[in-house]
C-alpha positions, 0 to 999 in steps of 0.5 A: 377105618373111615377116611379123614378128609381135610378141607381145602381151607385147612390145607391152604392154611398149612401151605401158607405157613410153609416158606414164610421165612428165609431163616432155616429154623424159623421157616421149619418151625412155623410149617411144623406147628401148622402141620401138627395142628392141622393133622392132629399129631401128638408131636412132629419134628424135622431132621436135616440130612448130613451127607458124606460123599453123596450118602446120608451119614446122619440126621441133625435136629432142626425143630420139634413141636410142641417143644415139650415132646423133646423130653418124650421117650417116643420122640427119641425112639423115632429119631433113632429109628429114622437114623437107622432106616435112612443112614447110607441112603443116596440123594436119589434113593432118599427121593424115591422113599415113600411115607413109612409108618413105624410102630415104635414104643409108645408111638404106634403111629409114627410116620417117617415122611422123607424130604428128598435131599434134605432129610425127614419129617417125623409125625406122631399120632397117639390115638389113630393113624393117618388116613390115606387121604391125609398122607396124600395131602402131606405129599405136596406139603412135604415138597413145598417144605423141602423147597423152603428148606432149599431156599433157606440153605441157599440163602444161609450160603449166600449170607456166608459168602457176603459176610466173607466178602464184607470181612475181606472188604474191611481188611482191604480198607484197613490196608489202604488206610495204613498205606495212606498213613505211611505214605503221608508220613513219609512225605510229610517229614521231608516236606517239613524239613524243606519248608524249614530251610526255605523259610530260613532262606526267605528270612535272609539269615544265610545272606541276602537273596536276589529278587529272582531267588526270592520269587523262586523260593516263594 
């Protein structure tokens, strides 16, 4: 089989498509579209790892391209195969895995490319397998995709913390407003009563005032 060689321009285009956003789904889908197009795949998908005490307990779907591939039987078979192969892997063992070709139903050229610590990239070709040069070219792309996923997940965590702080700030501000309202009411009632008595005294209704008493009341 003749080894396929990708041009530097093609690889640069894919690399530039990876990590274009801090939104997890957006950055994964943008990168996946570029990878599927450049490597002439029938479909591709990214599955994120779910961890349980540092062991991979499952994979959750993030993005598939093209979207129509979601209904293809081979995509479901590929996902189930990836789940069986990767379940129980540790973060360290996942990082040591190499691209793996699976001959599945209607998908003789299905590839599982680990994204260390974060999951797997699944690519499918119908007519021809990926060449050694293409698999080698995918290695740095997968590493950059993994880094972009890591940044997006960290940003999501930071955003969640900021949202929590904002909620706490709003709750605190509400408590302060309620406290000031209560204090204002507690002070306003007796002061109003005192002002009423002072005005009555100044009017002279209880009796005449001396000049000093009037000055003090005023």
